[in-house]
C-alpha positions in Angstrom: -13.1 18.2 -26.6 -14.3 21.0 -24.3 -12.7 21.7 -21.0 -15.9 20.6 -19.3 -15.7 17.2 -21.0 -12.0 17.0 -20.1 -12.8 17.7 -16.5 -15.4 14.9 -16.5 -12.7 12.6 -17.8 -10.3 13.7 -15.1 -12.9 13.0 -12.4 -13.2 9.5 -13.8 -9.4 9.0 -13.5 -9.0 10.4 -9.9 -9.5 7.0 -8.3 -6.4 5.7 -10.1 -4.2 8.2 -8.2 -1.6 6.6 -5.9 -1.1 9.1 -3.2 -0.7 7.3 0.2 1.7 9.9 1.6 0.3 13.3 0.7 -3.3 12.1 0.3 -3.5 14.8 -2.4 -5.1 13.0 -5.4 -4.5 14.6 -8.9 -5.7 13.6 -12.4 -4.8 15.4 -15.6 -6.3 15.1 -19.1 -4.2 16.4 -22.0 -5.4 17.1 -25.5 -2.8 16.8 -28.3 -2.7 18.8 -31.5 -4.7 16.0 -33.3 -7.5 16.1 -30.7 -6.5 12.9 -29.0 -6.9 12.7 -25.2 -4.3 11.4 -22.8 -4.8 10.9 -19.1 -2.5 10.7 -16.2 -2.5 10.6 -12.4 0.0 11.3 -9.7 2.0 8.3 -8.5 3.8 8.8 -5.2 6.8 7.0 -3.8 8.2 6.9 -0.3 11.2 8.6 -1.7 9.4 11.8 -2.6 11.8 12.8 -5.4 10.7 9.7 -7.3 7.0 10.8 -7.3 5.4 11.5 -10.6 2.9 14.3 -10.9 -0.3 13.8 -13.0 0.7 16.4 -15.5 4.0 14.7 -16.4 2.3 11.3 -16.3 -0.1 12.5 -19.0 2.6 14.1 -21.1 4.9 11.1 -21.0 2.0 8.8 -21.8 1.1 11.0 -24.8 4.7 11.2 -26.0 4.9 7.4 -25.8 2.1 7.2 -28.4 3.9 9.6 -30.7 2.3 12.9 -29.7 4.6 15.9 -29.6 2.4 19.0 -29.6 -0.5 19.8 -27.2 -3.5 22.2 -27.1 -4.6 22.2 -23.5 -4.6 20.4 -20.2 -7.2 20.1 -17.4 -5.8 19.2 -14.0 -8.3 18.1 -11.3 -8.1 17.3 -7.6 -10.9 16.9 -5.1 -8.4 17.8 -2.4 -7.5 21.4 -3.4 -6.5 23.4 -6.5 -3.7 21.4 -8.2 -1.6 24.2 -9.7 1.4 22.6 -11.6 4.7 22.4 -9.9 7.9 23.9 -11.5 9.0 20.5 -12.9 5.6 20.1 -14.6 5.7 23.6 -16.0 9.1 23.0 -17.5 8.0 19.6 -19.1 4.9 21.3 -20.6 7.2 24.0 -22.0 9.2 21.3 -23.9 6.1 20.5 -26.0 3.8 23.5 -25.8 4.0 27.2 -26.5 3.4 30.1 -24.1 -0.3 30.3 -25.1 -0.9 26.7 -24.0 -4.0 26.7 -21.8 -4.0 25.1 -18.3 -7.2 24.7 -16.5 -7.0 23.9 -12.7 -10.1 22.5 -11.1 -11.1 21.4 -7.6 -14.4 20.7 -5.9 -16.2 23.7 -4.4 -14.3 26.4 -6.3 -14.6 27.8 -9.8 -12.0 26.4 -12.3 -9.1 28.7 -13.0 -7.4 29.1 -16.4 -3.8 30.0 -16.9 -1.5 30.3 -19.9 1.8 28.4 -19.7 3.7 31.6 -20.3 2.1 33.2 -17.3 3.1 30.3 -15.0 6.6 30.0 -16.4 7.6 33.4 -17.7 11.4 32.7 -18.0 11.3 29.1 -19.2 14.6 27.3 -19.7 15.1 26.3 -23.3 18.0 25.6 -25.7 
């Protein structure tokens, strides 16, 4: 699936975001190594530490189906560029290599592409 098609899928998911505290809606669409697509949205909690980002939501949903390796992810928010947080970067590192492509998209600005190794140059791993 192309990044544009993945972005279209993310835009369809955005209304499922549960973000009553930050009002920053995020959807992520993840492609696994077999070409299957997995979606996720952010789910907030009044105890902010319990909040789940869209990227981790998509990864965990994919892992629950048996996927373990991933090609790319498209992350979308109409509320601003949704660059992955540190926790999401580390979770992605668990299942992806340094050349894993991350596309960040928001309304009114051109999408930006990153490689995971650029966003997490000194990743923790055993």
